Backbone bond lengths (Angstrom), bond angles and torsions (degrees), N, CA, C in turn:
res aa  C-N    CA-C-N  psi(-1)  N-CA   C-N-CA  omega(-1)  CA-C   N-CA-C  phi
1 X - - - 1.443 - - 1.528 111.25 -
2 X 1.311 116.15 -28.67 1.463 119.32 -179.98 1.516 110.89 -59.08
3 X 1.349 118.02 -41.25 1.461 121.43 178.83 1.532 110.61 -63.89
4 X 1.315 116.79 -40.42 1.458 120.05 178.83 1.532 110.53 -67.54
5 X 1.324 117.11 -38.35 1.453 121.56 175.22 1.529 109.53 -58.05
6 X 1.323 117.07 -45.35 1.464 121.17 179.86 1.532 111.06 -61.21
7 X 1.319 116.66 -37.22 1.470 120.24 178.80 1.524 110.93 -68.16
8 X 1.333 117.32 -37.86 1.468 119.72 174.33 1.532 110.10 -61.34
9 X 1.327 116.52 -44.77 1.458 120.28 -179.38 1.530 110.26 -62.47
10 X 1.326 117.27 -43.55 1.466 120.32 178.33 1.518 112.02 -61.20
11 X 1.345 116.83 -27.51 1.467 121.46 179.23 1.531 111.94 -87.09
12 X 1.343 117.09 6.34 1.458 120.41 174.66 1.526 115.51 96.24
13 X 1.317 118.05 11.80 1.453 122.22 179.47 1.523 109.86 -92.30
14 X 1.314 116.41 154.90 1.456 122.35 161.71 1.535 103.03 -87.81
15 X 1.299 118.67 129.92 1.466 120.30 -174.87 1.522 111.54 -146.51
16 X 1.319 114.58 151.11 1.459 121.09 174.52 1.518 109.31 -149.54
17 X 1.322 114.95 160.60 1.466 120.78 177.39 1.528 109.35 -122.16
18 X 1.307 114.27 162.26 1.465 122.78 172.65 1.524 113.84 55.83
19 X 1.317 116.98 54.44 1.455 122.18 176.46 1.533 108.23 -90.77
20 X 1.309 116.31 123.45 1.465 121.37 -179.80 1.522 109.54 -88.80
21 X 1.314 115.90 129.09 1.461 121.21 178.01 1.520 107.13 -96.27
22 X 1.333 114.82 113.38 1.459 122.72 -179.44 1.521 108.90 -117.04
23 X 1.304 115.08 134.81 1.457 122.03 175.47 1.525 107.38 -126.18
24 X 1.318 116.02 122.32 1.473 121.92 -177.11 1.516 111.82 53.74
25 X 1.341 115.81 40.05 1.454 121.39 177.61 1.519 115.06 79.43
26 X 1.323 117.37 -3.62 1.463 121.15 -179.14 1.530 110.41 -102.72
27 X 1.321 116.30 132.66 1.463 119.90 176.30 1.525 109.48 -70.90
28 X 1.336 115.55 122.93 1.461 121.27 179.54 1.525 110.44 -93.35
29 X 1.315 115.46 -45.20 1.464 122.92 178.24 1.515 107.90 -169.35
30 X 1.296 116.43 -177.45 1.458 120.60 174.11 1.527 107.85 -122.44
31 X 1.310 114.70 160.85 1.454 122.26 175.85 1.518 105.56 -117.65
32 X 1.318 116.06 119.90 1.459 119.55 -174.72 1.517 113.20 -71.07
33 X 1.329 117.39 -36.45 1.462 121.00 -179.42 1.513 109.09 -150.11
34 X 1.321 115.24 133.50 1.472 121.50 171.00 1.525 106.14 -127.51
35 X 1.314 116.11 136.80 1.452 120.87 179.46 1.534 108.15 -142.82
36 X 1.340 115.10 147.64 1.450 120.22 -176.73 1.517 109.90 -137.34
37 X 1.344 114.91 133.16 1.447 120.95 175.57 1.523 108.12 -164.75
38 X 1.313 116.85 142.09 1.464 121.94 176.11 1.517 112.94 50.97
39 X 1.324 115.68 46.81 1.465 123.53 177.88 1.524 114.01 62.37
40 X 1.324 116.34 20.09 1.457 121.65 -179.33 1.526 108.62 -119.78
41 X 1.329 114.60 128.89 1.462 121.86 178.73 1.526 108.47 -105.57
42 X 1.318 116.11 121.87 1.450 123.07 178.92 1.518 108.57 -101.66
43 X 1.316 116.12 129.77 1.467 122.40 179.00 1.522 107.77 -122.50
44 X 1.327 116.70 121.83 1.475 119.53 -176.56 1.511 111.57 -127.18
45 X 1.296 114.56 139.40 1.461 123.05 168.10 1.518 105.83 -109.69
46 X 1.290 115.93 132.47 1.466 122.08 -178.38 1.526 110.37 -109.05
47 X 1.300 115.27 137.54 1.468 121.67 175.44 1.516 109.27 -136.35
48 X 1.309 115.46 125.63 1.454 121.80 174.68 1.528 106.90 -90.32
49 X 1.320 114.54 125.99 1.470 119.34 -179.26 1.522 108.96 -127.50
50 X 1.319 114.61 155.17 1.468 120.49 174.78 1.520 106.68 -73.61
51 X 1.326 115.91 135.37 1.470 119.01 176.06 1.530 107.46 -59.68
52 X 1.323 116.75 114.48 1.463 118.75 -170.39 1.521 113.85 -71.26
53 X 1.327 114.60 135.66 1.467 119.68 173.54 1.527 110.69 -132.98
54 X 1.341 115.37 14.16 1.454 120.10 175.05 1.522 108.67 -151.66
55 X 1.311 116.21 163.85 1.462 119.78 177.26 1.516 111.45 -60.80
56 X 1.317 116.53 -36.16 1.464 120.56 178.24 1.527 110.62 -62.40
57 X 1.344 117.97 -44.56 1.465 121.66 178.51 1.534 110.84 -61.73
58 X 1.328 116.50 -41.10 1.451 120.70 178.75 1.531 109.16 -63.84
59 X 1.314 117.51 -45.04 1.468 122.11 179.86 1.525 111.01 -59.37
60 X 1.353 116.20 -45.47 1.476 119.47 178.74 1.521 111.52 -63.77
61 X 1.311 117.00 -44.13 1.475 120.65 -179.76 1.529 110.26 -64.51
62 X 1.320 117.19 -41.95 1.472 120.16 178.82 1.527 111.44 -62.20
63 X 1.333 116.82 -34.10 1.456 120.15 175.67 1.516 111.24 -64.32
64 X 1.332 117.60 -43.24 1.476 121.45 178.17 1.522 110.15 -63.09
65 X 1.326 116.78 -43.17 1.463 119.98 -178.27 1.526 111.06 -68.82
66 X 1.304 117.03 -33.25 1.475 120.26 174.83 1.526 110.54 -65.60
67 X 1.332 117.13 -38.36 1.467 120.37 176.40 1.533 110.94 -64.99
68 X 1.327 115.92 -36.31 1.470 119.17 176.54 1.529 110.40 -63.37
69 X 1.319 117.05 -39.15 1.470 120.44 177.05 1.525 110.89 -63.45
70 X 1.309 116.49 -40.84 1.485 119.86 178.15 1.534 110.51 -63.80
71 X 1.333 116.20 -37.17 1.470 119.87 176.99 1.524 110.38 -65.70
72 X 1.328 117.24 -41.68 1.473 120.00 178.07 1.527 110.52 -63.16
73 X 1.337 116.85 -38.96 1.468 119.63 176.00 1.526 110.22 -55.59
74 X 1.335 115.63 -46.20 1.469 119.68 179.75 1.517 111.55 -64.83
75 X 1.326 117.05 -39.99 1.463 120.42 178.56 1.519 110.64 -60.05
76 X 1.328 117.28 -46.11 1.447 120.68 179.96 1.519 111.44 -68.50
77 X 1.325 116.64 -38.69 1.465 121.19 179.26 1.531 111.16 -59.79
78 X 1.324 117.18 -37.00 1.457 121.95 -174.85 1.530 113.35 -105.51
79 X 1.316 117.62 9.08 1.459 120.27 -176.28 1.525 111.24 -58.84
80 X 1.301 118.09 -43.12 1.463 120.94 -178.67 1.524 110.40 -58.21
81 X 1.332 117.02 -40.62 1.457 121.83 -176.49 1.528 112.94 -72.79
82 X 1.336 117.21 -26.77 1.479 119.81 -175.82 1.520 113.14 -111.64
83 X 1.333 117.45 0.09 1.475 121.29 -175.93 1.521 111.83 -53.38
84 X 1.318 116.87 -48.67 1.466 119.78 -175.85 1.535 111.28 -59.01
85 X 1.322 117.23 -47.42 1.465 120.58 179.42 1.522 111.52 -66.66
86 X 1.320 117.05 -40.54 1.458 121.11 178.47 1.517 111.08 -62.04
87 X 1.343 116.01 -48.11 1.454 119.70 -178.50 1.526 111.42 -67.81
88 X 1.309 116.89 -32.80 1.473 119.71 176.26 1.525 109.46 -63.43
89 X 1.340 117.17 -45.17 1.468 119.48 179.38 1.523 111.68 -67.46
90 X 1.328 116.60 -29.32 1.475 120.46 176.61 1.531 111.33 -74.74
91 X 1.339 116.26 -14.51 1.450 120.02 -177.95 1.525 113.96 82.32
92 X 1.339 116.17 24.22 1.470 120.86 -178.09 1.523 110.81 -128.70
93 X 1.313 116.49 35.52 1.459 122.12 -178.55 1.541 109.57 -52.49
94 X 1.327 116.11 137.47 1.454 121.60 179.64 1.517 114.31 87.66
95 X 1.318 117.42 -2.71 1.454 122.78 179.34 1.534 108.53 -91.27
96 X 1.311 116.57 158.60 1.468 121.81 176.00 1.520 108.40 -134.40
97 X 1.318 115.83 138.24 1.455 120.26 178.99 1.528 110.74 -83.11
98 X 1.330 115.65 152.77 1.468 121.02 171.98 1.514 110.37 -100.65
99 X 1.324 116.64 -26.06 1.451 122.12 -179.27 1.518 109.19 -134.38
100 X 1.316 114.99 148.11 1.460 122.16 172.34 1.529 106.48 -123.14
101 X 1.327 115.48 127.08 1.454 121.09 -178.36 1.545 107.90 -118.73
102 X 1.331 116.67 95.07 1.468 119.42 177.35 1.535 109.86 -88.02
103 X 1.312 115.45 140.19 1.470 119.12 178.54 1.521 109.59 -155.26
104 X 1.321 113.95 163.86 1.466 122.31 177.16 1.520 106.89 -109.00
105 X 1.311 116.90 131.47 1.460 121.07 177.56 1.523 108.07 -115.89
106 X 1.322 114.74 139.29 1.454 120.45 -178.94 1.530 110.25 -142.44
107 X 1.300 115.15 168.27 1.466 120.83 179.90 1.535 112.43 -82.72
108 X 1.318 118.15 -15.60 1.456 122.39 -172.26 1.535 111.70 -100.64
109 X 1.311 116.34 127.90 1.475 120.39 175.42 1.513 111.92 -71.97
110 X 1.305 116.05 -15.60 1.468 121.04 -176.94 1.533 111.51 -57.22
111 X 1.314 118.09 -30.16 1.462 121.88 -173.76 1.529 113.67 -104.33
112 X 1.335 117.71 -3.48 1.468 120.72 178.68 1.520 109.02 -60.58
113 X 1.327 115.14 138.06 1.459 125.74 -178.30 1.528 112.78 80.54
114 X 1.295 118.06 -2.83 1.462 120.38 171.82 1.515 108.32 -85.91
115 X 1.307 116.20 167.96 1.451 122.51 179.03 1.510 108.37 -129.79
116 X 1.306 114.82 140.09 1.456 121.87 175.05 1.520 106.30 -128.94
117 X 1.319 116.54 123.52 1.453 120.93 -177.84 1.524 111.87 60.30
118 X 1.324 117.21 23.09 1.464 122.05 -178.74 1.506 114.78 88.95
119 X 1.341 118.43 -3.33 1.451 121.96 -176.82 1.534 110.53 -98.58
120 X 1.331 117.30 136.59 1.463 119.63 177.65 1.522 111.48 -69.87
121 X 1.312 114.82 146.01 1.459 121.60 174.90 1.520 107.69 -108.71
122 X 1.326 115.82 131.93 1.456 121.34 175.91 1.515 108.89 -132.73
123 X 1.335 115.52 148.46 1.458 118.65 178.84 1.534 109.43 -90.09
124 X 1.315 115.50 157.70 1.470 121.27 -176.52 1.528 111.57 -55.96
125 X 1.333 120.45 -47.46 1.478 117.77 179.96 1.531 112.85 -59.07
126 X 1.334 117.42 -33.97 1.476 119.95 178.74 1.532 110.25 -68.88
127 X 1.324 117.54 -41.28 1.462 120.53 176.18 1.522 109.27 -61.18
128 X 1.318 117.25 -43.16 1.464 120.67 178.64 1.524 111.27 -61.14
129 X 1.317 116.54 -40.55 1.465 121.10 176.77 1.530 110.90 -61.55
130 X 1.343 116.09 -47.05 1.463 120.32 -179.11 1.524 111.18 -63.79
131 X 1.316 117.25 -38.58 1.466 119.96 178.58 1.526 110.79 -65.78
132 X 1.313 117.06 -32.18 1.452 121.22 178.48 1.519 113.36 -74.30
133 X 1.323 117.02 -22.23 1.467 122.57 179.35 1.518 108.43 -89.88
134 X 1.301 116.15 75.67 1.478 121.91 -170.74 1.530 113.94 -81.25
135 X 1.321 118.05 5.34 1.458 120.24 -177.08 1.539 111.56 -64.66
136 X 1.319 116.48 -35.55 1.471 120.84 176.32 1.508 107.14 -131.86
137 X 1.320 117.66 157.74 1.471 117.74 176.30 1.518 110.56 -53.85
138 X 1.316 117.15 134.79 1.467 119.79 -171.27 1.513 112.71 -65.08
139 X 1.312 118.45 -25.42 1.455 117.22 178.82 1.525 110.28 -68.24
140 X 1.335 117.55 -28.13 1.464 119.18 175.11 1.516 109.70 -67.14
141 X 1.332 116.44 -37.46 1.475 119.93 175.88 1.518 109.65 -64.59
142 X 1.317 116.85 -37.87 1.460 121.34 178.04 1.522 109.88 -62.54
143 X 1.313 116.39 -36.82 1.452 121.52 -178.30 1.531 113.27 -91.26
144 X 1.336 117.35 -3.63 1.449 121.64 -176.74 1.520 110.97 -52.38
145 X 1.297 115.88 136.33 1.454 120.86 179.77 1.510 113.43 90.81
146 X 1.311 118.02 -8.32 1.453 119.04 179.28 1.527 109.78 -85.50
147 X 1.282 115.94 150.38 1.463 119.84 178.29 1.532 109.09 -66.66
148 X 1.317 116.85 -42.00 1.478 121.74 178.55 1.509 108.59 -168.23
149 X 1.302 115.73 152.66 1.467 119.86 175.49 1.518 108.32 -76.66
150 X 1.322 115.08 140.29 1.463 118.82 176.51 1.514 108.99 -73.83
151 X 1.314 115.96 138.27 1.478 119.63 176.23 1.515 108.38 -106.40
152 X 1.317 115.54 135.50 1.467 120.60 175.47 1.505 108.36 -81.86
153 X 1.308 116.15 158.53 1.462 120.19 -179.56 1.518 110.37 -84.92
154 X 1.340 114.67 63.55 1.476 121.60 175.98 1.507 107.69 -130.60
155 X 1.298 116.75 -178.59 1.460 120.73 -179.59 1.513 112.53 -76.33
156 X 1.331 118.02 -7.63 1.450 120.17 179.72 1.529 108.91 -123.43
157 X 1.286 115.99 156.66 1.452 121.93 178.10 1.525 108.86 -81.59
158 X 1.320 116.64 135.21 1.461 120.75 175.61 1.517 105.85 -118.61
159 X 1.325 115.62 111.90 1.461 120.41 -178.06 1.513 109.03 -84.53
160 X 1.327 115.63 135.78 1.445 120.72 178.59 1.518 109.20 -144.80
161 X 1.322 116.07 157.05 1.450 121.01 174.99 1.529 108.69 -69.80
162 X 1.337 116.29 153.36 1.458 118.49 175.98 1.517 109.37 -68.64
163 X 1.330 116.70 156.00 1.449 119.93 177.66 1.525 109.30 -66.29
164 X 1.311 115.59 138.74 1.443 119.84 178.03 1.513 109.41 -112.56
165 X 1.311 115.87 175.83 1.466 119.65 178.56 1.508 111.86 -68.85
166 X 1.346 117.75 -11.36 1.450 122.20 -179.85 1.531 111.96 -93.90
167 X 1.311 117.81 13.06 1.472 120.69 -175.89 1.503 111.90 -61.44
168 X 1.335 114.97 150.98 1.474 121.03 176.33 1.488 108.39 -109.16
């Protein structure tokens, strides 16, 4: 994740890895990558999976990706409580996001464009490609082709890919 963090920074983002979400002194979960640019906060959970070549491998990988979705749920659930500390570590204290883009990143292209728990899955090379395409904010490229980003019923907009036929 450190290499991916560096690529976000090179693309003009404030970024950090391995942020622990603590509530009342108790660790709730971790956030593998947080990045901020253009009033957009990106939250990523990373899972390394074996490139599947059997149904068993797919089942195991899908379990990991489902756990990543559960972690993202916790991150979003507790974002209000940890925002100040997160933004301080990002070096953007006093800033507020307009959009939150949660996603799952993995090493396997097999799962790109699928959704787990409603979150899009993208592979590292695709994220690297999107970061290199600096003409538009990369989350717009991630959402390209969608009719509209789904908004969650919170005070902030949460951009997500549309559901595909590969949804879990």
